[in-house]
Structure formats: C-alpha cells, structure tokens
N, C-alpha and C positions, 0 to 999 in steps of 0.2 A: 731123546730128550737130554738137553745139556744141563750142567750144574746151575746155570743162570735161570733156566726154566724152573728147575726144582726149587731154587731159592725164592723165585717170584711166587710160585704157587704156595709155598710155606708162608710167606709174608701176606699173601692174599687171604689165606685161611685165617691168619691171626686178625686181619682187619675185619673179616666177616664175623669171627667170634666176638670181637670187641663190639661190633655194631649190633649183633644179636643180643649181647648182654645189655646194651642200652635199651632195647625194646622189651626184653623179657624180665629183667631183674626188677623186683618190686621196690627196693630201697633206692632212693634217688642218688645217694652218695656212691653206692656200688655201680649204678648205671653211669654216673659221671666218670668213674674210674675206668669203666669199659670204653667210654668215649676217649679217654686219655690214651688207652692202649691203641685204639684205632688210629688216632691222630699221630701217635708216635711211630707206629709201623708204617703208616702212609708216608711219613717223612723219609723213612729208610727206603721205601719203594722209589720215591723220587730220586734219592741218591743213587740207587742201583741203576736207574735209567740215565744217569749222567748229568742230572740237574742238581748239583750239590747245593747251590745257593737256595733253590726252592725247597729242598729237603730240610736244610737247617732253618730256613724261615718257617716252614711248617711246624717243626718241633718247637722252636722258640715262641712263635706267636700263638699257635693253636693249642699245642700240648702244654704250653707254659701259661701264658697270660690269659687266654680266653678261658681255659679250664679253671684257673684260679677264680676268675670272675663267676663262672657257672657255679662252682662250689660255694662261694660266698652267698650267691642268690639262693641256692638250695638250702643252705643253713639258715638264712634269714626267713625264708618263706615256709619253712617246715611246719606243718600243722599235723598234730596227732589226732587220730580218730578217737572218739570217746571210749570206744571198746578196745582200742589199741590194735585193731585189725585193719586190713586193707579191703576196700570195696571190691567185690567180685566183678569179673569182667562180664560184659554182656555179649549178645550174639553178634553184634556188629564188629566188635574187637576180634572175635574168633574168625569171622569171615575175612577181615582184613589180614589177619595172620596167614590164613590159608591162601589168599590171593597173592600175598607177598612171597610165600614159599613156592607157589607155582611159577610166578614170574622169575624168581631167583633161580629155580631149577632150570627153567628155559634159557636164561642168560648163561648159566654155568655150562650147560650142554653146548650152547653156541660158541662160547669162548674156548672150551676144551677141544671142540671139534676143529677149530681153526688155529689152534696153538702151533701145530707142526707146519702149517701153511704160511706162517709169518716169515717174511724175508728178513735176513740178518742185515740190517742197515744201521750203521752207527751215526749218531747225530753229529753235526759239525761241532767243532771245539768251542765255538762262540755261543752256542745255544745254552742258555741257562747260567751263563757266567754273570757275575755282578756287573761287569763293564757293559756287556750287551744289554742287560736288563735296564741299567741306569740310562744308557743312551736311548733306548726305545721309550722309556718312561718319560724322559725330559725332552725328547725330540718329537715323538709322534703323539704322545698322550699327555701333554702338559695341561690342556684344558680339563679333561676328566680328573686328572690327579689333583689339580687345585680345587675343583668342585668337591671332591671327596674330602679334602682337608678342611674346607669350609663347613661341610656337612658334619664332620666329626667335631669341629669346634662348637658348632651350634648344639650338638648333642651333649657335649660336656657342660656347656653353660646352662642348658636346660636342666640337666640332672642336678647341678649344683643349686639352681633356683628351687627345684622341687624338694631337694633335701633340706634347704633352709626353711621352707614353708612348714615342714613337718616338725622341725625343732623349735 
C-alpha cells in the first residue's frame, strides 16, 4: 500500500466521519459543520486525484457559499421544543440506521478488497483543467448550461418576490 493509498483512506475516513456527524448529531449547527468538513475534505480528494479546478470549486462553492446558506436557513428556522429537549427517535429511524450501516460495511469491504487491484493510471493532463472544462461546457453543453442559468434566475426572482410578500 503506497502513501497515496494511505492518504486517500485517511481523507475518506474524514469524509465518512463528517457525513455520519450530519446524520447523528442532534444540533443542526453541529450537523452543518460536519457537512462542511465532509465537503472540504472531498475537495482535497478531488485535488489529490489530479482535478485541481474541481477541488477548488468544491471548496469554494459547497464548503463556502452553500454551507453559509444552510447555516442561515438553520438559524432562521430554528424552533425550540417547549421542554427544551429533542424528540426521541422511533423504530423506523433505528432500522434506517442499521440498514445504512450494513450497506456501508458492504461497500467498505468491497472497496478495500479491490484497492490493491486498482491499476495505476494517471489521467491526461487536460482532464480537470479550467481550459478543458470551459471548452467542454461552452462547446458540448451550451444548451444545458443556459437552461440552468435561466432556472437559477427564475429561482432568484421567485425568492425575492416571496420575501417581498412577507415584508
């Protein structure tokens, strides 16, 4: 096992810990911080795989902007129980956790068993670079890109109209 495999496994363990904290922590702000950890380390995984642009975009967009939005929503929608406690989980939640653990263990065994069988292939230099991403985006995917931009514009205008109605 090489140093790159060990670093990948360490980062994967951090992503799993952050993701599990999102599920199991009862305070929404702490769960959101676990999600920030998962997004941040996922950006480093992208960088270690040779896609620097995707890694930096992951950190800036998700660990930065999206999580700030999540934290604002959590702060705005926070409702305190009259007793100050948290409602106990029911049997469905426990069953879902057990099913997720079984599936996760199966995936972990499958990944670890095939880790040494992976060929060492380096991606081409152009994969993941901003130039190749921009060329692909504006040459092959112009129509979906423009549709997403129109959809985002409609969402922004709709949220402004809903906010004006409340004020």
